[in-house]
C-alpha positions, 0 to 999 in steps of 0.5 A, spaced: 792 717 655 791 724 653 794 730 658 786 732 659 785 725 662 791 724 666 790 731 669 783 729 671 785 722 673 791 725 678 786 730 681 781 724 682 787 721 686 788 727 690 781 727 692 781 720 694 786 721 699 782 727 702 786 733 698 781 737 694 784 742 689 782 745 683 784 743 676 790 748 675 794 745 681 793 738 679 796 740 672 802 743 675 803 737 679 803 733 673 808 737 670 812 737 676 812 730 676 813 729 668 818 734 668 822 732 674 822 740 676 821 743 683 815 747 684 814 753 688 807 754 691 806 761 694 800 763 697 797 766 704 798 762 710 792 756 711 791 755 704 793 748 704 800 748 701 803 744 706 798 739 706 799 738 698 806 734 700 802 729 705 797 728 699 802 727 694 806 722 698 800 718 699 798 718 691 805 716 690 806 711 695 813 714 698 816 717 704 815 725 705 821 728 708 820 735 710 825 741 711 822 747 715 825 753 714 827 759 719 832 764 719 839 762 721 838 755 718 844 752 716 848 746 713 848 742 719 840 742 720 838 742 713 844 737 710 848 733 714 852 733 720 857 728 723 856 724 730 861 727 734 860 723 740 860 716 736 867 719 733 870 721 739 868 714 742 871 711 736 878 715 736 879 713 743 878 705 741 882 706 735 888 709 740 888 704 744 889 699 738 894 703 736 892 704 729 895 709 724 893 716 724 891 716 717 887 710 718 883 713 724 881 719 720 879 715 714 875 710 719 871 716 723 869 720 717 866 714 714 858 714 712 856 710 718 858 716 723 854 721 718 847 724 720 843 725 714 838 731 715 833 732 710 836 734 704 841 729 704 836 724 706 832 726 700 837 724 695 839 718 698 833 714 698 832 708 693 825 710 691 824 718 690 820 721 696 816 727 696 821 733 699 817 739 702 822 745 703 817 749 707 816 756 708 823 758 704 821 765 705 823 764 712 830 762 710 836 767 709 838 769 702 845 765 703 841 758 705 837 760 698 843 760 694 846 754 697 839 750 696 839 753 689 846 749 688 843 743 690 836 743 686 841 744 680 845 738 680 841 734 686 848 732 689 851 734 695 859 735 697 862 733 703 869 735 704 871 728 708 867 724 703 867 727 696 860 728 692 854 724 693 850 724 687 842 723 688 840 715 688 833 718 685 831 725 684 826 727 689 819 730 688 821 737 690 815 742 693 817 749 696 812 753 699 812 760 701 808 765 704 811 771 701 814 774 707 820 776 703 821 776 695 825 770 693 831 770 688 829 770 680 834 765 680 830 760 685 824 762 681 827 760 674 829 753 677 822 752 679 815 751 676 810 756 679 803 756 682 799 761 686 795 757 691 789 761 693 783 760 698 778 755 695 772 758 693 765 756 696 764 750 692 770 747 693 771 749 701 764 746 702 767 739 699 773 740 703 768 741 710 764 735 708 769 730 706 774 732 712 768 733 717 763 727 715 758 728 721 756 735 719 750 736 716 749 740 709 745 746 712 751 747 717 756 746 713 754 751 708 753 756 713 760 755 716 763 756 709 759 762 708 761 765 714 768 764 713 768 766 706 765 773 708 769 773 714 775 773 709 772 779 706 773 783 712 780 787 714 783 782 718 790 781 720 790 774 719 785 771 715 782 764 717 785 758 713 782 752 711 784 749 717 781 754 721 774 752 717 775 745 719 777 746 726 771 751 727 766 746 724 768 740 728 768 745 734 760 747 733 759 739 732 762 738 739 757 744 742 751 740 738 750 746 734 746 744 728 745 751 725 748 758 726 742 761 729 741 756 734 745 759 740 749 766 738 753 766 744 756 759 743 757 761 736 761 767 739 765 763 744 767 758 738 770 763 734 777 762 738 778 757 732 777 762 727 780 769 730 788 768 732 790 775 734 787 780 739 786 785 734 782 781 730 778 778 736 776 785 738 775 788 731 769 783 730 764 785 735 757 782 737 753 786 732 758 784 726 758 777 728 750 777 728 750 780 721 755 775 718 751 770 721 744 773 718 747 773 711 748 765 711 742 763 715 
């Protein structure tokens, strides 16, 4: 099969599981799989970066393992920790049986007392899973350096057990909203794709696919309104998830066209505007102007 056909087929498979993407992203994901390289997906919040992992796990028919990053994320949360309660109970039982100290230590630091966290769990699966490292930009530089080491060798060292090598390499997706600059070393380790907001045609397909009961007239108006709204200087632009929420809310309010009930439209904008400043900035006249543009 030619590369072009392979990309088209993969793009079609993603569409079948509800993820509609541009061809360039499908191409990047095909390369991620064939080269067995992590991919860094960067873009604004709400453009569908995290959802890609769910779609991939369905296409590959494998487990999705997610590591949500945040400031202060450490090895105990991301990689492994010991089940201390079980270890203490085991120590008491072994003391009663008068086992030797070295045998006791060997027993309580065996794998059955090990709690696997996302990174360790991902490399010990029999079938390669999709490993989502979500919002890596929220983690600190120290954790990023540790992650780089794991992604380089796909093995994890545990002092009490030794080195655990990957049973199979996971499909690794890292996402970033760009809240801080990532290191050059991490970027070199990964393939890269910038995920932008969808254009009108693709967002319309997404809405009609995910909200199938919506009429074509309303779906076109909804997408046009949101696309125009993103051109305004808002603190937080609505993402695709907000577009879908708004479309569903209008259906629940029995709105078939945006000019049906302007007050209902204004009330439903809680699905799109997520800060006080944006809600106050978008006055009645501006809302009516945006509605008029898509009618």
